[in-house]
FITI-684776 format. One line per 5 residues: number of its first residue (from 1); for each residue x, y, z of N, C-alpha, C. Coordinates in steps of 0.001 Angstrom, whole numbers, plus 500000, padded with zeros to 6 digits. Example, Ala and Ser with C-alpha at 12.3 -4.5 7.8 and 13.67 -1.06 7.14 Angstrom:
REM residues 2
1> 513190/494310/507800/512300/495500/507800/513200/496700/507800 ~ 512850/497750/507080/513670/498940/507140/512900/500030/507870
This chain:
REM residues 94
1> 246290/432381/845964/246941/433669/847261/246726/434914/847142 ~ 246053/436019/847345/245838/437046/847011/246707/438416/847344 ~ 247003/439097/846198/248057/439864/846228/248550/440700/847335 ~ 247464/441111/847971/248053/441150/849839/248540/440706/850207 ~ 248822/438807/850206/249091/438231/851461/250650/437685/850854
6> 251083/438544/849540/252563/437987/849091/253323/439606/849760 ~ 254188/439152/850473/255344/439803/851438/255930/440430/849836 ~ 256167/441711/849418/256678/442291/848977/257885/442707/849356 ~ 259017/442600/848229/260595/442895/848654/261112/444349/848376 ~ 261456/444706/849560/261955/445986/849349/263105/446794/848409
11> 263587/447599/847485/264179/448532/847137/265369/448344/847545 ~ 266131/447630/847769/267756/448196/848609/268819/447495/847721 ~ 269657/448298/848260/270923/448109/847823/272018/448286/848720 ~ 273569/448251/847859/274214/448535/849295/275551/449600/848337 ~ 276049/450425/849383/277341/451410/848814/278295/450908/849486
16> 279368/451164/848745/281159/450935/849222/282137/451960/848726 ~ 282826/451411/849664/283780/453188/849369/284495/452964/847829 ~ 284923/453614/847266/285021/453599/845959/286740/454039/845814 ~ 287152/453484/844942/288572/453812/844905/288591/454746/843586 ~ 289139/456105/844096/288789/457390/843544/289837/457132/842604
21> 289491/457248/841019/290808/457324/840158/291029/458838/839651 ~ 289870/459693/839865/290094/461263/839582/289062/462045/840421 ~ 289597/463460/840809/288854/463863/841857/287147/463943/841615 ~ 286820/463960/840712/285457/463775/840364/284518/462301/840485 ~ 285585/461686/840742/284792/459881/841244/284375/459572/842554
26> 283240/459404/842558/282223/459071/843366/282998/458400/844620 ~ 282527/458863/845702/283486/458986/847214/282603/456808/847567 ~ 281489/456712/846654/280687/455363/846713/280242/454997/845643 ~ 280054/453924/845563/279453/452909/844817/279200/451675/845063 ~ 277708/451163/844325/277247/450229/844691/275849/449869/843303
31> 275039/448991/843855/273794/448658/843227/272615/449018/843881 ~ 271517/449191/843177/270238/449278/843948/269342/448719/843431 ~ 268753/447333/844141/267679/446374/843705/266227/446639/843755 ~ 265646/447900/842559/264376/448100/842274/263332/447438/841967 ~ 262543/446990/842842/261025/446104/842943/260477/446792/841794
36> 259501/446289/841351/258546/446224/840028/257750/447408/840780 ~ 257340/446778/841951/256145/447576/842914/256650/449150/843119 ~ 257264/449187/843560/258299/450720/844086/258388/451413/842495 ~ 258839/450606/841511/258992/451500/840229/257787/451892/839808 ~ 256714/451199/840025/255092/451375/838866/254321/452383/840085
41> 254810/452646/841764/254324/453512/842541/254903/455167/841736 ~ 255917/455008/841671/257099/456323/840830/256833/456220/839838 ~ 256492/455498/839137/255659/455904/837846/254545/456473/837264 ~ 253807/455664/838300/252568/456775/838450/252170/458216/839280 ~ 252884/458476/839731/253048/459470/839797/253484/460486/838723
46> 254310/460006/837960/255081/460886/837276/253949/461196/836295 ~ 253140/459946/835848/252440/460051/834971/250975/460871/835088 ~ 250403/460835/836824/249494/461797/836926/249893/463380/837353 ~ 250642/463336/837812/251489/464426/838128/252226/465385/836769 ~ 252346/464801/836025/253509/465411/834646/254645/466072/834989
51> 254869/466467/836175/256128/466417/836775/257486/466031/836157 ~ 258700/466996/836296/259868/466472/835841/260447/465368/836845 ~ 260324/466115/838121/261071/465282/839125/259857/465387/840425 ~ 260302/463825/841217/259608/463812/842480/260508/463592/843244 ~ 260003/463836/844633/261389/463625/845580/261040/461871/846562
56> 262040/461299/845992/261520/459650/846617/262187/459807/848534 ~ 262063/458874/848829/262522/458636/850205/263605/457724/850107 ~ 264465/457936/850704/265667/456994/850825/266546/456852/852428 ~ 266587/455801/852517/266882/455487/853817/268493/455002/853677 ~ 269664/454921/855023/270330/454114/854804/270908/453205/856432
61> 271715/452389/856368/272291/452164/857660/273798/451406/857377 ~ 274843/452057/858238/275822/451277/858006/276250/450075/858975 ~ 276773/449588/858303/277548/448274/858413/278769/447646/858159 ~ 279552/447171/858867/280967/446292/858227/280488/444893/857969 ~ 281566/444350/857245/281776/443044/856455/282559/442695/856047
66> 283389/441413/856774/284625/440926/856437/285806/442371/856335 ~ 285661/443126/857255/286432/444384/857140/286431/445385/856229 ~ 285015/445554/855694/285071/446596/854591/283054/446730/855226 ~ 283623/448569/855072/282288/449354/855641/281277/449633/854412 ~ 279944/448872/854840/278788/449420/853564/277821/450118/854062
71> 277166/450927/853466/275973/451421/853534/274864/451015/852881 ~ 274071/449967/853820/272544/449449/853263/271716/450728/852980 ~ 271368/450931/851822/270126/451651/851448/268987/451202/850953 ~ 267724/452366/850881/266237/451351/850987/265966/452761/850092 ~ 265573/452238/848725/264828/453645/848163/263088/453420/848049
76> 262197/454468/848221/260668/454322/848171/260128/455520/847857 ~ 258878/455414/847558/257933/456301/846673/258236/457747/847958 ~ 257539/458541/847477/257536/459781/848347/256628/459232/849651 ~ 256367/459386/850929/255947/459605/851962/254395/459883/851617 ~ 253545/459565/852058/251745/460565/851568/251460/459927/853285
81> 251447/460597/853729/250287/460885/855118/249089/460436/854503 ~ 248376/459397/855491/247309/458626/855196/245643/459371/856069 ~ 245050/459936/855206/244000/461182/855701/242998/460518/856614 ~ 242772/460107/857368/241619/459441/858644/240172/460522/857938 ~ 239142/459565/857540/237803/459953/857581/237354/460584/858450
86> 236801/461782/858724/235945/462510/859607/234575/461915/859854 ~ 234417/461518/861347/233529/460607/861606/232208/461388/861131 ~ 231161/460705/860975/229663/461170/860813/228374/461489/861838 ~ 228715/462582/862781/227934/462628/864158/226959/461880/863946 ~ 225748/462225/862799/224488/461985/862489/224307/460767/862445
91> 225576/459708/862265/225385/458301/862033/225157/457492/863876 ~ 225615/458402/864783/225298/457695/865816/223788/457749/866186 ~ 222991/458541/865207/221811/458981/865737/221080/457973/865219 ~ 221037/457307/864102/220750/456262/863247/221047/454772/863314
């Protein structure tokens, strides 16, 4: 089985309302299941750019389960648009 045929899991997690005990306590808490392939892409960006910070993409979906409200989240590497190669005009002549 080739690596491209294996369906990769997304780096997803959930947040739920936290019981605030202090003013600065978080409003939401939860876990993120960071997948190795997501981490490796992000780590490579850090290594190649030398930057101390990169901006990753994050998405969220709200839902309720058993009377509790949750926010499901997904972390992904920064979005990079793919550039389409310019057509070689001379190639149509040959």
